[in-house]
Each structure stands twice: as structure tokens, then as C-alpha cells.
PyMOL Python script that loads the backbone (N, CA, C, O; Angstrom):
from pymol import cmd

cmd.read_pdbstr("""\
ATOM      1  N   UNK A   1       3.692  27.876 -80.873  1.00  0.00           N
ATOM      2  CA  UNK A   1       4.038  26.276 -81.149  1.00  0.00           C
ATOM      3  C   UNK A   1       2.568  26.178 -80.060  1.00  0.00           C
ATOM      4  O   UNK A   1       2.964  25.880 -78.933  1.00  0.00           O
ATOM      5  N   UNK A   2       1.266  26.317 -80.090  1.00  0.00           N
ATOM      6  CA  UNK A   2       0.911  25.484 -79.555  1.00  0.00           C
ATOM      7  C   UNK A   2       0.550  24.762 -78.699  1.00  0.00           C
ATOM      8  O   UNK A   2       0.009  24.975 -77.614  1.00  0.00           O
ATOM      9  N   UNK A   3       0.992  23.508 -79.417  1.00  0.00           N
ATOM     10  CA  UNK A   3       1.773  21.955 -78.784  1.00  0.00           C
ATOM     11  C   UNK A   3       1.838  21.797 -77.315  1.00  0.00           C
ATOM     12  O   UNK A   3       1.234  21.157 -76.455  1.00  0.00           O
ATOM     13  N   UNK A   4       3.225  22.993 -77.403  1.00  0.00           N
ATOM     14  CA  UNK A   4       3.677  23.096 -76.383  1.00  0.00           C
ATOM     15  C   UNK A   4       3.126  23.797 -75.110  1.00  0.00           C
ATOM     16  O   UNK A   4       3.447  23.558 -73.946  1.00  0.00           O
ATOM     17  N   UNK A   5       1.997  24.948 -75.687  1.00  0.00           N
ATOM     18  CA  UNK A   5       1.261  25.407 -74.676  1.00  0.00           C
ATOM     19  C   UNK A   5       0.575  23.960 -74.066  1.00  0.00           C
ATOM     20  O   UNK A   5       0.734  23.528 -72.924  1.00  0.00           O
ATOM     21  N   UNK A   6      -0.064  23.468 -74.930  1.00  0.00           N
ATOM     22  CA  UNK A   6      -1.664  22.697 -74.454  1.00  0.00           C
ATOM     23  C   UNK A   6      -0.951  21.023 -73.640  1.00  0.00           C
ATOM     24  O   UNK A   6      -1.568  20.289 -72.868  1.00  0.00           O
ATOM     25  N   UNK A   7       0.804  20.792 -74.267  1.00  0.00           N
ATOM     26  CA  UNK A   7       0.020  20.061 -73.087  1.00  0.00           C
ATOM     27  C   UNK A   7       1.473  19.377 -72.117  1.00  0.00           C
ATOM     28  O   UNK A   7       2.620  19.601 -72.503  1.00  0.00           O
ATOM     29  N   UNK A   8       1.204  18.602 -70.936  1.00  0.00           N
ATOM     30  CA  UNK A   8       1.602  18.605 -69.892  1.00  0.00           C
ATOM     31  C   UNK A   8       2.525  18.538 -69.360  1.00  0.00           C
ATOM     32  O   UNK A   8       3.126  17.507 -69.665  1.00  0.00           O
ATOM     33  N   UNK A   9       3.416  19.597 -68.105  1.00  0.00           N
ATOM     34  CA  UNK A   9       4.325  19.540 -67.879  1.00  0.00           C
ATOM     35  C   UNK A   9       4.706  18.161 -67.235  1.00  0.00           C
ATOM     36  O   UNK A   9       3.838  17.505 -66.658  1.00  0.00           O
ATOM     37  N   UNK A  10       5.940  17.741 -67.327  1.00  0.00           N
ATOM     38  CA  UNK A  10       6.067  16.011 -67.429  1.00  0.00           C
ATOM     39  C   UNK A  10       6.275  15.091 -68.240  1.00  0.00           C
ATOM     40  O   UNK A  10       6.867  14.058 -67.927  1.00  0.00           O
ATOM     41  N   UNK A  11       5.392  15.567 -70.478  1.00  0.00           N
ATOM     42  CA  UNK A  11       5.333  14.797 -70.865  1.00  0.00           C
ATOM     43  C   UNK A  11       7.517  14.096 -71.450  1.00  0.00           C
ATOM     44  O   UNK A  11       8.728  14.317 -71.451  1.00  0.00           O
ATOM     45  N   UNK A  12       6.507  13.315 -71.766  1.00  0.00           N
ATOM     46  CA  UNK A  12       8.282  12.700 -73.244  1.00  0.00           C
ATOM     47  C   UNK A  12       7.196  13.032 -74.152  1.00  0.00           C
ATOM     48  O   UNK A  12       6.087  12.517 -74.293  1.00  0.00           O
ATOM     49  N   UNK A  13       7.928  14.286 -74.905  1.00  0.00           N
ATOM     50  CA  UNK A  13       8.454  14.434 -76.135  1.00  0.00           C
ATOM     51  C   UNK A  13       9.625  14.919 -76.606  1.00  0.00           C
ATOM     52  O   UNK A  13      10.659  15.165 -75.984  1.00  0.00           O
ATOM     53  N   UNK A  14       9.277  15.085 -78.232  1.00  0.00           N
ATOM     54  CA  UNK A  14      10.932  15.217 -79.099  1.00  0.00           C
ATOM     55  C   UNK A  14      10.676  16.950 -79.842  1.00  0.00           C
ATOM     56  O   UNK A  14       9.828  17.519 -80.529  1.00  0.00           O
ATOM     57  N   UNK A  15      11.990  17.270 -79.190  1.00  0.00           N
ATOM     58  CA  UNK A  15      11.873  18.525 -79.767  1.00  0.00           C
ATOM     59  C   UNK A  15      13.022  18.863 -81.048  1.00  0.00           C
ATOM     60  O   UNK A  15      14.033  18.178 -81.204  1.00  0.00           O
ATOM     61  N   UNK A  16      12.756  19.743 -81.699  1.00  0.00           N
ATOM     62  CA  UNK A  16      14.379  19.511 -83.264  1.00  0.00           C
ATOM     63  C   UNK A  16      13.889  21.220 -82.971  1.00  0.00           C
ATOM     64  O   UNK A  16      12.853  21.878 -83.060  1.00  0.00           O
ATOM     65  N   UNK A  17      15.511  21.475 -82.524  1.00  0.00           N
ATOM     66  CA  UNK A  17      15.770  23.009 -82.979  1.00  0.00           C
ATOM     67  C   UNK A  17      16.881  23.186 -83.749  1.00  0.00           C
ATOM     68  O   UNK A  17      17.576  22.340 -84.313  1.00  0.00           O
ATOM     69  N   UNK A  18      16.968  24.261 -83.718  1.00  0.00           N
ATOM     70  CA  UNK A  18      18.564  25.190 -84.868  1.00  0.00           C
ATOM     71  C   UNK A  18      19.263  25.040 -83.570  1.00  0.00           C
ATOM     72  O   UNK A  18      18.884  25.125 -82.402  1.00  0.00           O
ATOM     73  N   UNK A  19      20.331  24.806 -84.099  1.00  0.00           N
ATOM     74  CA  UNK A  19      21.819  25.234 -83.397  1.00  0.00           C
ATOM     75  C   UNK A  19      23.227  25.387 -84.853  1.00  0.00           C
ATOM     76  O   UNK A  19      23.751  24.827 -85.816  1.00  0.00           O
ATOM     77  N   UNK A  20      23.200  26.535 -84.038  1.00  0.00           N
ATOM     78  CA  UNK A  20      25.118  26.391 -84.993  1.00  0.00           C
ATOM     79  C   UNK A  20      26.236  25.099 -84.911  1.00  0.00           C
ATOM     80  O   UNK A  20      26.681  24.490 -83.938  1.00  0.00           O
ATOM     81  N   UNK A  21      26.466  24.971 -86.268  1.00  0.00           N
ATOM     82  CA  UNK A  21      27.401  23.895 -86.427  1.00  0.00           C
ATOM     83  C   UNK A  21      26.991  23.679 -87.969  1.00  0.00           C
ATOM     84  O   UNK A  21      26.129  24.264 -88.625  1.00  0.00           O
ATOM     85  N   UNK A  22      28.086  22.418 -88.424  1.00  0.00           N
ATOM     86  CA  UNK A  22      27.586  21.487 -89.334  1.00  0.00           C
ATOM     87  C   UNK A  22      26.577  21.813 -89.789  1.00  0.00           C
ATOM     88  O   UNK A  22      26.078  22.454 -90.714  1.00  0.00           O
ATOM     89  N   UNK A  23      26.189  20.787 -88.286  1.00  0.00           N
ATOM     90  CA  UNK A  23      24.437  20.580 -88.721  1.00  0.00           C
ATOM     91  C   UNK A  23      23.957  21.265 -88.130  1.00  0.00           C
ATOM     92  O   UNK A  23      24.278  21.652 -87.007  1.00  0.00           O
ATOM     93  N   UNK A  24      22.269  21.832 -89.364  1.00  0.00           N
ATOM     94  CA  UNK A  24      21.631  23.016 -88.389  1.00  0.00           C
ATOM     95  C   UNK A  24      20.765  22.732 -87.515  1.00  0.00           C
ATOM     96  O   UNK A  24      20.404  23.732 -86.895  1.00  0.00           O
ATOM     97  N   UNK A  25      19.847  20.958 -86.926  1.00  0.00           N
ATOM     98  CA  UNK A  25      19.343  20.565 -86.727  1.00  0.00           C
ATOM     99  C   UNK A  25      18.953  19.650 -85.396  1.00  0.00           C
ATOM    100  O   UNK A  25      17.829  19.243 -85.692  1.00  0.00           O
ATOM    101  N   UNK A  26      19.216  19.213 -84.338  1.00  0.00           N
ATOM    102  CA  UNK A  26      18.989  18.221 -83.717  1.00  0.00           C
ATOM    103  C   UNK A  26      18.255  18.744 -83.267  1.00  0.00           C
ATOM    104  O   UNK A  26      17.861  19.885 -83.506  1.00  0.00           O
ATOM    105  N   UNK A  27      17.657  17.440 -81.933  1.00  0.00           N
ATOM    106  CA  UNK A  27      16.557  16.500 -81.630  1.00  0.00           C
ATOM    107  C   UNK A  27      16.676  16.319 -79.864  1.00  0.00           C
ATOM    108  O   UNK A  27      17.524  15.610 -79.321  1.00  0.00           O
ATOM    109  N   UNK A  28      15.924  16.902 -79.341  1.00  0.00           N
ATOM    110  CA  UNK A  28      16.267  17.026 -77.974  1.00  0.00           C
ATOM    111  C   UNK A  28      14.591  15.751 -77.488  1.00  0.00           C
ATOM    112  O   UNK A  28      13.424  15.791 -77.879  1.00  0.00           O
ATOM    113  N   UNK A  29      15.162  15.000 -76.724  1.00  0.00           N
ATOM    114  CA  UNK A  29      13.944  13.751 -76.230  1.00  0.00           C
ATOM    115  C   UNK A  29      14.271  13.639 -74.721  1.00  0.00           C
ATOM    116  O   UNK A  29      15.281  13.669 -74.017  1.00  0.00           O
ATOM    117  N   UNK A  30      13.042  13.508 -74.573  1.00  0.00           N
ATOM    118  CA  UNK A  30      12.466  13.539 -72.628  1.00  0.00           C
ATOM    119  C   UNK A  30      11.111  14.559 -72.467  1.00  0.00           C
ATOM    120  O   UNK A  30      10.336  15.201 -73.175  1.00  0.00           O
ATOM    121  N   UNK A  31      11.376  14.254 -71.039  1.00  0.00           N
ATOM    122  CA  UNK A  31      10.545  14.637 -70.306  1.00  0.00           C
ATOM    123  C   UNK A  31      10.174  16.390 -70.125  1.00  0.00           C
ATOM    124  O   UNK A  31      11.090  17.151 -69.813  1.00  0.00           O
ATOM    125  N   UNK A  32       9.181  16.762 -70.284  1.00  0.00           N
ATOM    126  CA  UNK A  32       9.086  18.365 -70.819  1.00  0.00           C
ATOM    127  C   UNK A  32       9.055  18.813 -68.895  1.00  0.00           C
ATOM    128  O   UNK A  32       8.492  18.238 -67.963  1.00  0.00           O
ATOM    129  N   UNK A  33       9.869  19.981 -68.928  1.00  0.00           N
ATOM    130  CA  UNK A  33       9.885  20.006 -67.438  1.00  0.00           C
ATOM    131  C   UNK A  33       9.509  21.607 -66.837  1.00  0.00           C
ATOM    132  O   UNK A  33       9.393  21.940 -65.658  1.00  0.00           O
ATOM    133  N   UNK A  34       9.345  22.567 -68.231  1.00  0.00           N
ATOM    134  CA  UNK A  34       9.156  24.048 -68.025  1.00  0.00           C
ATOM    135  C   UNK A  34       8.856  24.244 -69.059  1.00  0.00           C
ATOM    136  O   UNK A  34       9.126  23.558 -70.045  1.00  0.00           O
ATOM    137  N   UNK A  35       7.795  25.938 -68.969  1.00  0.00           N
ATOM    138  CA  UNK A  35       8.273  26.327 -70.098  1.00  0.00           C
ATOM    139  C   UNK A  35       7.652  27.709 -69.667  1.00  0.00           C
ATOM    140  O   UNK A  35       7.018  27.993 -68.652  1.00  0.00           O
ATOM    141  N   UNK A  36       8.005  28.445 -70.686  1.00  0.00           N
ATOM    142  CA  UNK A  36       7.571  30.054 -70.739  1.00  0.00           C
ATOM    143  C   UNK A  36       7.649  30.243 -72.395  1.00  0.00           C
ATOM    144  O   UNK A  36       7.967  29.516 -73.336  1.00  0.00           O
ATOM    145  N   UNK A  37       7.009  32.137 -72.174  1.00  0.00           N
ATOM    146  CA  UNK A  37       7.061  32.268 -72.870  1.00  0.00           C
ATOM    147  C   UNK A  37       7.932  32.258 -74.131  1.00  0.00           C
ATOM    148  O   UNK A  37       7.522  32.259 -75.292  1.00  0.00           O
ATOM    149  N   UNK A  38       9.798  32.242 -73.509  1.00  0.00           N
ATOM    150  CA  UNK A  38      10.236  32.190 -74.392  1.00  0.00           C
ATOM    151  C   UNK A  38      11.300  31.143 -74.246  1.00  0.00           C
ATOM    152  O   UNK A  38      12.319  31.647 -74.717  1.00  0.00           O
ATOM    153  N   UNK A  39      11.595  29.753 -73.759  1.00  0.00           N
ATOM    154  CA  UNK A  39      11.970  28.453 -73.864  1.00  0.00           C
ATOM    155  C   UNK A  39      10.944  28.124 -73.061  1.00  0.00           C
ATOM    156  O   UNK A  39      10.071  28.505 -72.281  1.00  0.00           O
ATOM    157  N   UNK A  40      11.751  26.751 -73.930  1.00  0.00           N
ATOM    158  CA  UNK A  40      11.563  25.096 -72.499  1.00  0.00           C
ATOM    159  C   UNK A  40      12.247  24.576 -72.624  1.00  0.00           C
ATOM    160  O   UNK A  40      12.947  24.221 -73.573  1.00  0.00           O
ATOM    161  N   UNK A  41      12.128  24.260 -70.708  1.00  0.00           N
ATOM    162  CA  UNK A  41      13.552  22.956 -70.877  1.00  0.00           C
ATOM    163  C   UNK A  41      12.904  21.678 -70.952  1.00  0.00           C
ATOM    164  O   UNK A  41      11.860  21.541 -70.314  1.00  0.00           O
ATOM    165  N   UNK A  42      13.557  20.280 -71.936  1.00  0.00           N
ATOM    166  CA  UNK A  42      13.588  19.716 -71.304  1.00  0.00           C
ATOM    167  C   UNK A  42      14.709  18.713 -70.400  1.00  0.00           C
ATOM    168  O   UNK A  42      15.753  19.268 -70.058  1.00  0.00           O
ATOM    169  N   UNK A  43      14.510  17.267 -70.016  1.00  0.00           N
ATOM    170  CA  UNK A  43      15.117  16.740 -69.400  1.00  0.00           C
ATOM    171  C   UNK A  43      15.768  15.174 -70.198  1.00  0.00           C
ATOM    172  O   UNK A  43      15.043  14.179 -70.179  1.00  0.00           O
ATOM    173  N   UNK A  44      16.671  15.133 -70.630  1.00  0.00           N
ATOM    174  CA  UNK A  44      17.066  13.872 -71.036  1.00  0.00           C
ATOM    175  C   UNK A  44      18.842  13.351 -70.755  1.00  0.00           C
ATOM    176  O   UNK A  44      19.919  13.794 -70.360  1.00  0.00           O
ATOM    177  N   UNK A  45      18.309  12.326 -71.190  1.00  0.00           N
ATOM    178  CA  UNK A  45      19.500  11.048 -70.834  1.00  0.00           C
ATOM    179  C   UNK A  45      20.576  12.294 -69.994  1.00  0.00           C
ATOM    180  O   UNK A  45      20.850  12.555 -68.823  1.00  0.00           O
ATOM    181  N   UNK A  46      21.017  12.915 -71.551  1.00  0.00           N
ATOM    182  CA  UNK A  46      22.381  13.544 -70.826  1.00  0.00           C
ATOM    183  C   UNK A  46      21.977  14.952 -70.047  1.00  0.00           C
ATOM    184  O   UNK A  46      22.668  15.933 -70.323  1.00  0.00           O
ATOM    185  N   UNK A  47      21.042  15.090 -69.216  1.00  0.00           N
ATOM    186  CA  UNK A  47      21.047  16.571 -68.971  1.00  0.00           C
ATOM    187  C   UNK A  47      19.506  17.509 -69.205  1.00  0.00           C
ATOM    188  O   UNK A  47      18.480  17.033 -69.690  1.00  0.00           O
ATOM    189  N   UNK A  48      19.628  18.495 -68.870  1.00  0.00           N
ATOM    190  CA  UNK A  48      18.377  19.522 -68.730  1.00  0.00           C
ATOM    191  C   UNK A  48      19.057  20.017 -69.450  1.00  0.00           C
ATOM    192  O   UNK A  48      20.208  20.451 -69.395  1.00  0.00           O
ATOM    193  N   UNK A  49      17.731  19.906 -70.743  1.00  0.00           N
ATOM    194  CA  UNK A  49      18.540  20.829 -72.459  1.00  0.00           C
ATOM    195  C   UNK A  49      17.033  22.093 -72.878  1.00  0.00           C
ATOM    196  O   UNK A  49      15.956  21.795 -73.394  1.00  0.00           O
ATOM    197  N   UNK A  50      17.562  23.621 -72.374  1.00  0.00           N
ATOM    198  CA  UNK A  50      17.179  24.716 -72.016  1.00  0.00           C
ATOM    199  C   UNK A  50      17.237  24.618 -73.861  1.00  0.00           C
ATOM    200  O   UNK A  50      17.995  23.890 -74.502  1.00  0.00           O
ATOM    201  N   UNK A  51      15.864  25.892 -74.614  1.00  0.00           N
ATOM    202  CA  UNK A  51      15.915  25.151 -75.549  1.00  0.00           C
ATOM    203  C   UNK A  51      15.203  26.895 -76.024  1.00  0.00           C
ATOM    204  O   UNK A  51      14.178  27.071 -75.365  1.00  0.00           O
ATOM    205  N   UNK A  52      15.563  28.340 -77.122  1.00  0.00           N
ATOM    206  CA  UNK A  52      14.839  28.947 -76.870  1.00  0.00           C
ATOM    207  C   UNK A  52      13.508  28.745 -77.844  1.00  0.00           C
ATOM    208  O   UNK A  52      13.855  28.291 -78.935  1.00  0.00           O
ATOM    209  N   UNK A  53      11.998  28.974 -77.732  1.00  0.00           N
ATOM    210  CA  UNK A  53      10.890  28.979 -78.797  1.00  0.00           C
ATOM    211  C   UNK A  53      11.024  29.078 -80.092  1.00  0.00           C
ATOM    212  O   UNK A  53      10.950  28.103 -80.840  1.00  0.00           O
ATOM    213  N   UNK A  54      11.228  30.242 -80.471  1.00  0.00           N
ATOM    214  CA  UNK A  54      12.159  30.607 -81.345  1.00  0.00           C
ATOM    215  C   UNK A  54      13.035  29.726 -82.043  1.00  0.00           C
ATOM    216  O   UNK A  54      12.676  29.828 -83.217  1.00  0.00           O
ATOM    217  N   UNK A  55      14.193  28.736 -81.971  1.00  0.00           N
ATOM    218  CA  UNK A  55      14.161  28.328 -82.363  1.00  0.00           C
ATOM    219  C   UNK A  55      14.432  26.792 -82.276  1.00  0.00           C
ATOM    220  O   UNK A  55      15.475  26.138 -82.269  1.00  0.00           O
ATOM    221  N   UNK A  56      12.617  26.333 -82.189  1.00  0.00           N
ATOM    222  CA  UNK A  56      12.062  24.852 -82.586  1.00  0.00           C
ATOM    223  C   UNK A  56      11.401  25.027 -83.170  1.00  0.00           C
ATOM    224  O   UNK A  56      10.482  25.846 -83.155  1.00  0.00           O
ATOM    225  N   UNK A  57      11.849  23.923 -84.187  1.00  0.00           N
ATOM    226  CA  UNK A  57      11.049  23.895 -85.914  1.00  0.00           C
ATOM    227  C   UNK A  57       9.474  22.831 -85.749  1.00  0.00           C
ATOM    228  O   UNK A  57       8.464  22.879 -86.451  1.00  0.00           O
ATOM    229  N   UNK A  58       9.814  21.816 -84.407  1.00  0.00           N
ATOM    230  CA  UNK A  58       8.803  20.497 -84.475  1.00  0.00           C
ATOM    231  C   UNK A  58       9.519  20.367 -83.602  1.00  0.00           C
ATOM    232  O   UNK A  58      10.677  20.556 -83.231  1.00  0.00           O
ATOM    233  N   UNK A  59       7.693  19.639 -83.060  1.00  0.00           N
ATOM    234  CA  UNK A  59       7.695  19.555 -81.449  1.00  0.00           C
ATOM    235  C   UNK A  59       6.364  18.127 -81.345  1.00  0.00           C
ATOM    236  O   UNK A  59       5.365  18.051 -82.060  1.00  0.00           O
ATOM    237  N   UNK A  60       6.686  17.357 -80.482  1.00  0.00           N
ATOM    238  CA  UNK A  60       5.513  16.664 -80.722  1.00  0.00           C
ATOM    239  C   UNK A  60       5.472  15.299 -78.674  1.00  0.00           C
ATOM    240  O   UNK A  60       6.300  15.156 -77.774  1.00  0.00           O
ATOM    241  N   UNK A  61       4.155  14.738 -78.902  1.00  0.00           N
ATOM    242  CA  UNK A  61       4.780  13.635 -77.296  1.00  0.00           C
ATOM    243  C   UNK A  61       5.257  12.789 -77.980  1.00  0.00           C
ATOM    244  O   UNK A  61       5.409  12.901 -79.196  1.00  0.00           O
ATOM    245  N   UNK A  62       5.624  11.637 -77.189  1.00  0.00           N
ATOM    246  CA  UNK A  62       6.597  11.004 -77.649  1.00  0.00           C
ATOM    247  C   UNK A  62       6.249   9.523 -76.955  1.00  0.00           C
ATOM    248  O   UNK A  62       6.092   9.716 -75.750  1.00  0.00           O
ATOM    249  N   UNK A  63       6.084   8.195 -77.273  1.00  0.00           N
ATOM    250  CA  UNK A  63       5.475   7.165 -75.969  1.00  0.00           C
ATOM    251  C   UNK A  63       6.831   7.117 -75.074  1.00  0.00           C
ATOM    252  O   UNK A  63       7.775   7.816 -75.439  1.00  0.00           O
ATOM    253  N   UNK A  64       6.966   6.226 -73.791  1.00  0.00           N
ATOM    254  CA  UNK A  64       7.559   5.796 -73.097  1.00  0.00           C
ATOM    255  C   UNK A  64       8.380   5.536 -74.474  1.00  0.00           C
ATOM    256  O   UNK A  64       8.133   5.598 -75.678  1.00  0.00           O
ATOM    257  N   UNK A  65      10.208   5.004 -73.120  1.00  0.00           N
ATOM    258  CA  UNK A  65      10.654   4.407 -74.414  1.00  0.00           C
ATOM    259  C   UNK A  65      10.829   2.917 -73.906  1.00  0.00           C
ATOM    260  O   UNK A  65      10.400   2.605 -72.796  1.00  0.00           O
ATOM    261  N   UNK A  66      11.492   1.957 -74.765  1.00  0.00           N
ATOM    262  CA  UNK A  66      10.852   0.388 -74.658  1.00  0.00           C
ATOM    263  C   UNK A  66      11.561  -0.091 -73.185  1.00  0.00           C
ATOM    264  O   UNK A  66      12.553   0.584 -72.910  1.00  0.00           O
ATOM    265  N   UNK A  67      11.308  -0.861 -72.463  1.00  0.00           N
ATOM    266  CA  UNK A  67      11.707  -1.425 -71.604  1.00  0.00           C
ATOM    267  C   UNK A  67      12.931  -2.476 -72.908  1.00  0.00           C
ATOM    268  O   UNK A  67      12.833  -2.820 -74.086  1.00  0.00           O
ATOM    269  N   UNK A  68      14.108  -2.654 -71.673  1.00  0.00           N
ATOM    270  CA  UNK A  68      15.061  -3.521 -71.711  1.00  0.00           C
ATOM    271  C   UNK A  68      14.554  -4.842 -71.747  1.00  0.00           C
ATOM    272  O   UNK A  68      13.399  -5.261 -71.663  1.00  0.00           O
ATOM    273  N   UNK A  69      15.294  -5.235 -71.843  1.00  0.00           N
ATOM    274  CA  UNK A  69      14.994  -7.382 -72.117  1.00  0.00           C
ATOM    275  C   UNK A  69      16.180  -7.449 -71.524  1.00  0.00           C
ATOM    276  O   UNK A  69      17.324  -7.040 -71.723  1.00  0.00           O
ATOM    277  N   UNK A  70      15.491  -8.188 -70.600  1.00  0.00           N
ATOM    278  CA  UNK A  70      17.280  -9.043 -69.136  1.00  0.00           C
ATOM    279  C   UNK A  70      17.939  -9.670 -71.141  1.00  0.00           C
ATOM    280  O   UNK A  70      17.412  -9.563 -72.248  1.00  0.00           O
ATOM    281  N   UNK A  71      19.321 -10.299 -70.641  1.00  0.00           N
ATOM    282  CA  UNK A  71      19.759 -10.468 -71.554  1.00  0.00           C
ATOM    283  C   UNK A  71      20.569 -11.889 -70.925  1.00  0.00           C
ATOM    284  O   UNK A  71      21.304 -12.555 -71.655  1.00  0.00           O
TER     285      UNK A  71
END
""", "prot")
cmd.dss("prot")
cmd.show_as("cartoon", "prot")
cmd.util.cbc("prot")
cmd.orient("prot")
């Protein structure tokens, strides 16, 4: 995926990737922390997710989350 090679570290992305279980795909949304030839790491709301590049089926840049409005 050349997108993952070209995007800057710290950019907010979504990566859809294969997992084992009843649902074959899941998404990681967060800031790209690191990448190498084998894997990427994404800092999500639930913590850091490390994903093997071979498992990634799609990835793209996404905008920052909307700000919460005061109640």
C-alpha cells in the first residue's frame, strides 16, 4: 500500500484489516504512530493497535473527530 508509505507519521487514518473470528474485518481509527515493511501502529481511543501490512485491505486519511458541543 503506497499510501501508507507516503503518509506522514501522526496523520489520522483509518485502516481496515483482516481478523479471525465471526466478523472477518475490523477498522482501526487513530493517529499513525509508526510503520515498517511488515506492520503499522495506530494510536486509537482504546490504545495502540499494531497491524500486519499483509492483513490491511484498505487505508485512508480521515479528518479530526468533531469537537463535542457543550451541553
